[in-house]
C-alpha positions in Angstrom: 45.3 -35.7 -33.0 45.7 -32.1 -34.3 44.5 -31.1 -37.6 48.0 -30.2 -38.5 48.9 -34.0 -37.4 46.4 -35.4 -39.9 47.4 -33.1 -42.8 51.2 -34.1 -42.5 50.0 -37.9 -41.3 48.5 -38.0 -44.7 51.3 -36.4 -46.5 53.7 -39.1 -45.2 51.3 -41.9 -44.8 49.4 -41.7 -48.6 52.0 -40.6 -51.0 51.9 -42.1 -54.4 48.9 -43.2 -55.9 50.3 -45.1 -58.6 48.4 -46.7 -61.4 48.0 -50.6 -61.2 51.1 -50.6 -63.7 53.1 -48.9 -61.8 52.0 -50.8 -58.3 53.1 -53.9 -60.1 55.8 -52.8 -61.1 56.9 -51.1 -57.9 55.9 -54.6 -56.2 58.0 -56.2 -58.2 61.4 -54.1 -58.2 64.0 -56.8 -57.0 66.1 -54.4 -55.8 63.8 -52.8 -53.1 62.7 -56.6 -52.4 66.8 -57.3 -51.7 67.2 -54.1 -49.5 64.1 -55.5 -47.6 65.3 -58.8 -47.2 68.8 -57.6 -46.2 67.3 -55.7 -43.6 65.0 -58.1 -42.4 68.0 -60.1 -41.4 68.2 -58.3 -38.5 65.1 -59.9 -37.3 66.1 -63.3 -38.2 69.2 -62.8 -35.8 66.7 -61.2 -33.0 64.5 -64.8 -33.5 67.0 -67.0 -33.8 69.0 -65.6 -30.4 65.5 -65.5 -28.9 64.7 -69.4 -29.8 68.4 -71.3 -29.4 68.6 -71.3 -25.6 65.7 -73.5 -25.7 67.6 -76.8 -26.8 70.8 -75.2 -25.9 69.8 -74.7 -22.0 70.5 -78.2 -21.2 73.9 -78.8 -22.5 75.0 -75.3 -21.0 74.4 -76.4 -18.1 75.5 -79.3 -18.0 78.8 -78.2 -19.3 79.3 -75.4 -17.0 77.8 -76.3 -14.4 74.7 -73.1 -14.2 72.1 -73.6 -12.0 68.0 -72.9 -13.0 68.6 -69.7 -11.1 71.6 -68.7 -13.3 69.5 -70.0 -16.2 66.5 -68.0 -15.6 68.4 -64.7 -14.9 70.7 -65.3 -18.2 67.4 -65.7 -20.5 65.4 -63.0 -18.8 68.2 -60.1 -18.6 68.3 -60.9 -22.7 64.9 -59.2 -23.2 65.9 -56.4 -20.5 69.2 -56.0 -22.4 67.1 -55.8 -25.9 65.1 -53.1 -24.2 68.3 -50.8 -24.0 68.9 -51.5 -27.2 65.7 -50.3 -28.8 65.6 -47.1 -26.4 69.2 -46.4 -27.9 68.6 -47.2 -31.5 66.5 -44.4 -32.3 69.1 -42.4 -31.5 71.7 -44.3 -33.4 68.9 -44.2 -36.2 68.5 -40.5 -36.5 72.2 -39.6 -36.1 74.6 -42.3 -37.7 71.4 -43.3 -40.6 69.5 -46.4 -40.6 72.0 -48.1 -43.0 75.0 -48.0 -40.6 72.8 -48.6 -37.4 71.7 -52.0 -39.3 75.8 -52.4 -39.9 76.1 -51.7 -36.2 73.4 -54.2 -34.7 75.4 -57.0 -37.1 78.3 -56.3 -35.6 77.2 -56.4 -31.8 75.4 -59.5 -32.4 78.1 -61.3 -34.0 80.7 -60.6 -31.1 78.1 -61.5 -28.8 77.6 -64.9 -30.6 81.2 -65.5 -30.2 81.8 -64.7 -27.1 78.7 -66.7 -25.5 79.7 -69.6 -28.0 83.0 -69.5 -26.7 82.1 -69.0 -23.0 84.0 -70.7 -20.0 81.9 -69.4 -17.2 78.7 -67.7 -16.3 80.2 -64.3 -16.2 81.4 -64.9 -20.1 78.0 -66.2 -21.0 76.2 -63.2 -19.3 79.0 -60.8 -21.1 77.7 -62.4 -24.7 74.2 -62.1 -24.2 74.6 -58.6 -23.1 75.9 -57.7 -26.6 73.7 -60.1 -28.4 70.6 -58.8 -26.2 71.7 -55.0 -27.3 72.2 -55.8 -30.9 68.6 -57.9 -30.9 66.8 -54.6 -29.6 68.5 -52.3 -32.5 67.3 -54.4 -34.9 63.5 -54.4 -33.7 63.6 -50.7 -34.2 65.5 -50.8 -37.4 64.8 -52.9 -39.8 60.8 -51.9 -39.8 62.2 -48.1 -39.9 64.5 -48.8 -42.8 62.0 -51.1 -44.7 59.1 -48.5 -44.3 61.6 -45.8 -45.5 63.1 -47.4 -48.6 60.1 -49.0 -49.7 57.4 -47.3 -52.7 54.1 -46.7 -51.3 52.7 -49.8 -53.6 55.0 -52.0 -52.1 55.4 -51.0 -48.6 52.3 -52.8 -47.1 53.9 -56.4 -48.3 57.4 -55.3 -47.6 57.1 -54.1 -44.3 55.7 -57.3 -42.9 58.5 -59.2 -44.2 60.8 -58.6 -40.6 57.5 -60.3 -38.6 57.4 -63.4 -40.9 61.5 -64.0 -40.8 61.7 -63.0 -37.0 59.4 -65.9 -36.6 61.6 -67.7 -39.0 64.5 -67.2 -36.9 63.2 -69.0 -34.0 62.4 -71.9 -36.4 65.9 -72.0 -37.6 66.9 -72.0 -34.1 64.9 -75.0 -33.2 66.0 -77.0 -36.3 69.5 -76.1 -35.4 69.3 -77.5 -32.0 67.4 -80.6 -33.3 70.5 -81.4 -35.8 73.2 -81.0 -33.2 72.1 -82.3 -30.0 73.7 -85.6 -30.9 77.4 -84.2 -30.5 79.3 -84.2 -27.4 78.0 -81.5 -24.7 81.1 -79.9 -25.0 80.7 -78.9 -28.1 76.9 -79.0 -29.4 75.7 -75.6 -27.6 78.5 -73.6 -28.8 77.7 -75.0 -32.2 74.2 -74.0 -31.8 74.7 -70.5 -30.5 77.8 -70.0 -32.8 76.0 -70.8 -36.3 73.6 -67.4 -35.1 77.2 -65.6 -36.1 76.8 -66.6 -39.7 73.8 -64.0 -40.3 75.0 -60.9 -38.8 78.6 -61.1 -40.8 76.5 -61.8 -44.0 74.4 -58.6 -42.9 77.1 -56.4 -41.6 79.1 -56.3 -45.1 75.9 -56.0 -46.8 74.6 -53.0 -45.1 77.9 -51.4 -45.8 78.6 -52.6 -49.0 74.9 -53.0 -51.0 72.1 -51.3 -48.9 71.6 -47.4 -49.4 70.5 -44.7 -47.0 67.1 -44.2 -47.0 65.9 -41.1 -49.2 63.8 -39.8 -46.2 67.4 -39.7 -43.5 69.4 -38.1 -46.8 66.8 -35.6 -47.1 66.5 -34.3 -43.5 70.3 -34.6 -43.5 70.5 -32.3 -46.7 71.7 -35.2 -49.4 68.7 -34.8 -51.6 70.8 -35.8 -54.5 71.8 -38.9 -53.3 68.1 -39.0 -52.0 66.8 -39.0 -55.8 69.0 -41.5 -56.8 68.3 -43.8 -54.2 64.4 -43.1 -55.2 65.2 -44.0 -59.0 66.7 -47.3 -58.0 63.5 -48.2 -56.0 61.1 -46.5 -58.5 62.9 -49.3 -61.3 64.4 -46.1 -62.7 61.6 -44.3 -63.5 63.0 -40.8 -63.1 59.6 -39.1 -63.3 57.9 -40.9 -60.4 61.8 -40.5 -58.4 61.3 -36.8 -58.8 58.0 -36.8 -57.6 58.8 -38.8 -54.6 61.6 -36.5 -53.8 59.6 -33.6 -53.9 57.0 -35.1 -51.7 59.9 -36.0 -48.9 61.3 -32.7 -49.1 58.0 -31.0 -48.9 56.9 -33.2 -45.8 60.3 -32.4 -43.8 60.3 -28.7 -44.8 56.4 -28.5 -43.5 57.1 -31.0 -40.3 60.4 -28.4 -39.6 58.3 -25.1 -40.0 55.6 -26.2 -37.9 58.4 -27.0 -35.1 59.9 -23.6 -35.6 56.3 -21.9 -35.2 55.4 -23.8 -32.0 58.1 -22.1 -30.6 61.7 -23.8 -28.9 59.6 -26.0 -26.4 57.5 -27.7 -28.8 60.6 -28.6 -31.0 62.1 -30.9 -28.2 60.4 -34.1 -27.4 59.8 -32.9 -23.8 56.5 -31.8 -24.5 55.7 -35.3 -26.1 56.4 -36.8 -23.4 54.6 -34.7 -21.3 51.4 -35.1 -23.3 52.0 -39.6 -23.2 52.9 -39.9 -19.6 51.8 -36.5 -17.0 49.2 -34.3 -19.0 47.2 -36.8 -21.7 44.3 -36.0 -23.2 41.3 -38.3 -23.0 42.0 -39.4 -26.7 45.9 -40.1 -26.1 44.7 -41.5 -22.5 42.9 -44.2 -24.7 45.2 -44.6 -26.8 47.9 -45.4 -24.5 45.7 -47.4 -22.5 45.0 -49.8 -25.4 48.6 -50.1 -26.6 50.1 -50.6 -23.3 47.2 -52.9 -22.6 47.9 -55.1 -25.2 51.9 -55.2 -25.1 51.1 -56.4 -21.3 49.1 -59.0 -22.2 50.9 -60.2 -25.1 53.7 -61.5 -22.6 51.5 -62.3 -19.5 50.0 -64.8 -21.5 53.2 -67.0 -21.3 54.5 -67.1 -25.3 58.2 -66.3 -23.9 57.8 -69.5 -21.4 56.8 -71.6 -24.6 59.4 -70.1 -26.7 62.4 -70.5 -24.2 61.5 -73.5 -22.1 59.3 -75.8 -24.6 61.8 -78.9 -23.9 61.0 -78.5 -20.3 57.5 -78.6 -20.8 57.5 -81.6 -23.2 59.8 -83.3 -20.4 57.4 -83.0 -17.7 54.9 -85.2 -19.6 57.3 -88.0 -19.9 58.9 -87.3 -23.3 62.1 -88.5 -22.5 63.8 -88.6 -25.9 66.2 -85.8 -26.5 65.0 -85.8 -30.7 61.2 -86.4 -29.5 61.8 -83.3 -27.8 63.5 -81.2 -30.0 61.3 -82.6 -32.4 58.6 -81.4 -30.6 59.8 -78.0 -30.6 60.7 -77.7 -34.3 56.9 -78.3 -35.0 56.0 -75.4 -32.8 58.2 -73.2 -34.5 56.9 -74.4 -37.8 53.5 -73.7 -36.5 54.3 -70.2 -35.4 55.8 -69.3 -39.0 52.9 -70.6 -40.8 50.4 -68.9 -38.6 51.9 -66.2 -38.5 51.5 -65.2 -42.2 46.9 -65.2 -42.1 46.7 -61.7 -40.3 48.6 -60.1 -43.3 45.7 -61.8 -45.4 42.7 -61.6 -42.9 43.4 -58.2 -40.8 41.7 -56.0 -43.6 39.0 -58.6 -43.9 37.9 -59.3 -40.5 38.9 -56.4 -38.7 41.6 -56.1 -35.5 39.3 -56.8 -32.9 37.5 -60.2 -34.2 41.3 -61.7 -34.6 42.3 -60.2 -31.3 39.1 -61.9 -29.3 39.6 -64.9 -31.2 43.2 -65.1 -30.4 43.0 -64.3 -26.5 39.7 -67.0 -26.4 41.8 -69.8 -28.2 45.0 -69.5 -26.3 42.6 -69.4 -22.7 41.4 -72.5 -24.1 44.4 -74.4 -25.1 46.6 -73.4 -22.0 43.5 -74.8 -20.3 43.8 -78.6 -22.1 48.4 -78.1 -21.9 47.9 -77.7 -17.6 44.9 -80.7 -17.7 47.5 -82.5 -19.5 50.2 -82.4 -17.0 47.7 -84.1 -14.3 48.5 -87.7 -15.0 50.7 -89.4 -12.0 52.5 -91.8 -14.5 53.6 -91.0 -18.4 50.8 -92.1 -20.7 51.3 -91.7 -24.5 47.6 -89.7 -24.4 49.6 -87.0 -21.9 52.3 -86.7 -24.4 49.9 -86.1 -27.4 47.6 -83.8 -25.6 50.7 -81.8 -24.1 52.0 -81.1 -27.7 49.0 -80.4 -29.5 47.7 -78.0 -27.2 51.1 -76.4 -27.1 50.8 -76.3 -31.2 47.3 -74.6 -30.7 48.1 -72.2 -28.3 51.6 -71.6 -30.7 48.7 -70.8 -33.7 46.0 -69.1 -31.8 48.8 -66.5 -30.6 50.1 -66.1 -34.1 46.7 -65.5 -35.6 46.2 -62.2 -33.4 48.2 -61.7 -30.4 51.6 -62.2 -32.0 51.2 -59.6 -35.1 48.0 -57.5 -34.6 49.1 -55.5 -31.5 52.0 -53.9 -33.5 49.6 -53.2 -36.5 46.5 -51.7 -34.3 49.4 -49.7 -32.0 50.8 -48.2 -35.1 47.7 -47.1 -36.5 45.9 -45.3 -33.7 49.1 -43.5 -32.5 48.9 -40.0 -33.5 52.2 -38.8 -36.3 53.4 -36.7 -33.1 53.5 -39.6 -30.8 54.4 -42.8 -32.8 58.3 -42.9 -31.8 57.6 -42.3 -28.1 54.8 -43.8 -27.6 55.7 -47.0 -29.5 58.9 -47.4 -27.1 56.7 -47.2 -24.2 54.8 -49.6 -25.2 58.1 -52.0 -26.6 59.6 -50.9 -23.1 56.1 -52.4 -21.4 56.9 -55.8 -23.8 60.3 -56.5 -23.0 60.0 -56.0 -19.2 57.3 -58.5 -19.2 59.1 -60.9 -21.6 62.1 -60.7 -18.7 59.4 -61.4 -15.7 57.8 -64.5 -17.7 61.6 -65.8 -18.9 63.3 -65.2 -15.3 60.4 -66.5 -13.0 59.2 -69.4 -15.0 61.4 -72.4 -13.5 60.8 -70.8 -10.3 56.9 -70.4 -10.8 56.5 -74.3 -11.8 58.5 -75.2 -8.9 56.0 -73.3 -6.6 52.7 -74.2 -8.1 53.3 -77.2 -10.9 53.8 -77.0 -14.2 49.9 -77.3 -14.6 49.3 -74.4 -12.5 51.6 -71.9 -14.3 49.6 -72.9 -17.7 46.6 -72.0 -15.6 47.9 -68.5 -14.4 48.8 -68.0 -18.0 45.1 -69.1 -19.1 43.5 -66.8 -16.6 45.8 -64.0 -18.2 44.5 -64.9 -22.1 40.9 -64.7 -20.2 41.9 -61.4 -19.0 43.3 -60.3 -22.4 39.6 -61.4 -24.0 37.7 -59.3 -21.7 40.2 -56.2 -22.3 40.4 -56.4 -26.0 36.1 -56.4 -25.6 35.7 -54.0 -23.1 38.4 -51.1 -24.2 39.8 -51.9 -27.9 37.3 -50.2 -30.7 37.5 -51.4 -34.4 40.1 -49.7 -36.6 39.5 -51.3 -39.8 38.7 -49.0 -42.7 39.1 -45.8 -40.1 40.0 -42.3 -41.5 42.4 -40.3 -39.5 39.3 -37.8 -38.7 37.3 -41.2 -37.4 40.1 -42.8 -35.6 40.1 -39.2 -33.4 36.4 -39.6 -33.1 37.0 -43.4 -32.3 39.1 -42.6 -29.1 37.3 -39.3 -28.1 34.4 -41.9 -27.4 32.2 -39.7 -29.7 29.1 -41.6 -31.7 30.7 -40.4 -35.0 33.7 -42.6 -34.6 31.7 -45.4 -33.2 28.9 -45.4 -35.8 30.5 -46.7 -39.0 31.7 -50.0 -37.3 28.9 -51.2 -34.8 30.1 -51.7 -31.4 32.6 -49.8 -29.5 33.4 -49.4 -25.9 36.2 -47.3 -26.2 
């Protein structure tokens, strides 16, 4: 990370040092909170689409004659489609604006939900999931970007955590919809389960166009400082002085970044040099940073969370839970656990540190997956096997949500230099989506080949490897300044000294 990078990043990330009274006013600004909640509907949409097929898949197969192999492909390719959407979203955000990209994402998901719910065959199902998957990819990118740029510095940390929470709430809502509608005729229930997912994007599309403002930073970048000031005034609670100060800081940081790009020459003003630094000729520090990011993204999905989110009813059915309501009720329990425990890292990560939370999470996942596998070994269905299976699955969701769910995104955003952040995050997200697709497209085939228990033993082994990876390769970043972060990933003593052992 260069000195220029550090100076620019400090200006962008450390703008506003308000007094406690100003902080309270900013945190309680109703307008900003409403905008953040509306943008976070994109994350609810993603979560709902992610989870709804868990309970709907059985009825889709019964109604349309879809095979297990076709189902694997349908579910797995949704992650690939979302990867395509996330890669295109950056381009759309920069050109059309954050607000219009939110509306575009909502419109695509609305269309995808309607097409999927009305499908009369496998090809139409695939077309609907293509639209919905691309829309989900857009939402994954644009919601956090919009919130980070619309929020005052005093409340940015809290508001930026909303998409992660509501995304998991979307999964829970999909499980509840599956549970509530399962008793309807097979030709209708799965269509309503999926069709309900069209309501949030319809509301979001109108909200994005009629209620949500464009972000001040995008407006300044595209030559609309007066409009940017009006937005800043509203997010600052009509405090004109604060709005003027924030506008000056945004304008100064944008001009400084543009000036440095021009001084560096046309070659540096393109993304080519950034990709070269990430993929072809990384410095030792960048190589270690990318190893950390890609490793975390790989292991997040290799532990099998997608299998649990997408196929939980099949897992519970394997231990003899035959009642449809009991199976879907247990699935709802997993969603509740996931939502409750995803909130905890928001309060503990700055106290405990990132490494302890990731190490505890990996160890907890490995143990719970081993117990889950052991519960599958009974020759006949027993109540204790069913209870053990549900408890172990809930423990897995809880320990995943304590670390490997939210903390890997926090860790990655901290260690990437500003100049590499967009592309570095994109590469990490690509690895995450590809691995999610692999797990989603192979789980049925895997448990048919090695057994349900064997599948979870494999996931437990990957969780154990994740623990080793975190212990050996990831230094603690809690409390590190920009200068110390540079030394940390250079492997120098200066970076390691303040935080104890680090093997990076």
